[in-house]
N, C-alpha and C positions, 0 to 999 in steps of 0.2 A: 285854373289852379284848384286842386282838390280842397274840399272843405275841412278835411282832417289831414294830419301829417302821414304821407305815404312815401314809399321809396320812389324817387324820381325816375329811376330806370324801369319801373314797372307800371306802364299805363293801364287804364281800364280795369277790368276785373282782376287781373293778375296782382296788382298792388293791393286790392281789397282782400283777396284770398291770402296773401302773405301777411297782411295786417292782423288778421284774426284767424289763426289756424284752428282754434277750437270750433268756431262756427263754420269755417270753410270746409272742414273735413267731411261732415255729412252732406254738404252741398256737392262737393267733388265726387263723393261716392255715388250719390243719386245720379248725377250727370254722367258718370262713367257707365253705370248700368244702363241708363236710358239711351245714350248716344253711341256707346261702344259695346254694350252687352249683346248676347244672342237676341236676334230679332228677325222676323221675316221682312222687315223694312231694311234696306241697305243703309250703311253709314251715311252715304251721300244723301239719301232721302231724308234721314233724320236731321242732317245738317240743313237741308232745305227748310224744314219746319222751323228750326232755330232762326234761319235767315228771314223767313216771312214774318215771324213774330217780332224780331228785333227791328226789322225795317218798318213795320207798322207802328212800333213804339218810338220810332225816330231815334233809336239808340245807335249813334254812328259807330262807336267802338265795336259793339256786338254785331251789328249788321256787317261791317267790313270784315271782321274776324271770321264769322261763320260763312260768309260768302266765299272768302278765300279757302276755307276748309272744304266747303261743298265743291268748289271748282277743282281743287286738288284731287279730291276723291273721285270726281266724275271725269277728270282729264279734259275738261272743257269749261268755258265760262258762260255759254249762252243760257243754259238752263237756269242758273241762279239769277241771272239778270232778268230773265223773262218772268220768273215767279214773283219777283218784286214789283213788276209793273202790271202783269195780268195773268193770274193763275190759269184762267180758262184757255189761253192761247199758248201757254208754256209747253215745251216738248217733254211732257211727263204723261204717265198713264192716267186713265180716267180715275183709277183708285187714288192716285197721288193728288190729282186735282181735288177730289172730294175730301181727302185728308187735310190738304193744305187749306181748304176752305174752312174746315172745322177748326184748324189751328188759328186761322185769322179771326174767326168768330170768338174763340176762347180768349184771344188777346183783347178783344173789345169788352167782353164780359162773359163769364161762364153761362149766364142766362141768355146770351146771344146765340148759343148753339141750338139749332133747331132739329126737330124730329125729321124734317125733310132732308137736312144735311146728313144726319146719321143714316137714314134710309138710302140716300144716294151713295154713301160710302159702302154700305153693305151690299147694295145691288152691284156695285163696281168690284166687289170681291174683298173688301176690307173685313178683317176679323175683329171680334170684340177686343182682343188684346192690342191690335193695331190702333183701333179707335181710342182705347184707354191710354196707350202710350203717346199718341198724338196730343191728346188733351193735357196729359201730364208734362210732356216736353214744352208745350205752349205755355202752360202755367209757370213752369220753372224758368223759362226765358223771360216771362214778364217780371218775375222776381229779380233775375239777373239785370235786366234792363233798368229797372227802378233802382237797384242797388248801385249800378255803375253811374247813372245820371243823377240819382238823388244825393250822392256824395261828391258830385262834381269832378269825377276822375278825369285825368288828362288823356289826351289822344297822343299817340306816338308822334314824335317830330318827323320821323322818316316813314313814309308809306311802306317801305320794304319790311318794316317790323311785322306787318300782317302776314307776309309770306313766311317769315320765320315762325310766327305763332301758328299759322295753319299747318306747317310741317310738323311742329311739336304736337299739335292736336291729333293730326292724322297718324303719326308714328308712335306717340306715347300716350294718347288718350287724354283724359281729364284728371289724371292723378298728378300729384305734386312731383316734380322731378326730385329724385333723392338728394341731388347735390344743391338743390335750391336754385336761385335765379341770379346769383352774383355775376355769373358769366355773361349776363345780358347788359351789364353796365357798359355804357358807351354805344350799345347797339340800337338804342331808341332814337338816336340822332340822325 
């Protein structure tokens, strides 16, 4: 049960973003730019960064939501499952392995990111902007994970909710739906 009064049909981050639209708008805007804006990293790769960080932070809502989005974008579920268990054996490029390692280190602490990790990423072809965006996405998802779990948000009662959420993320991005979320009442069950 959430620690503050939230809409019961909006589990996880969605309820928090609806609770405080003034603070959520800049977060939504930054997330939209980082995960859906122009980038040499694919949307699926950026969702993998969110997945690895959320999984490491043990945030069930965010891990499940971003795994579902990564799976939908990639058209398969093996890659996201693998990066959560062992980045080094996951079916991703050497560059992505290096960037996911940087994301994992950022999740632990900004000071955990090493010169060796940055060098590895650059040798594998990562650009400065890709390294920058990886660290910023990782830091942003640490914020999200702590926001979701720190306020005790609820999980959806029905696992199918994550598929609906992934579809919305993939097709509408991280912006607020113009009509709001009343249409989801009853779909969380």
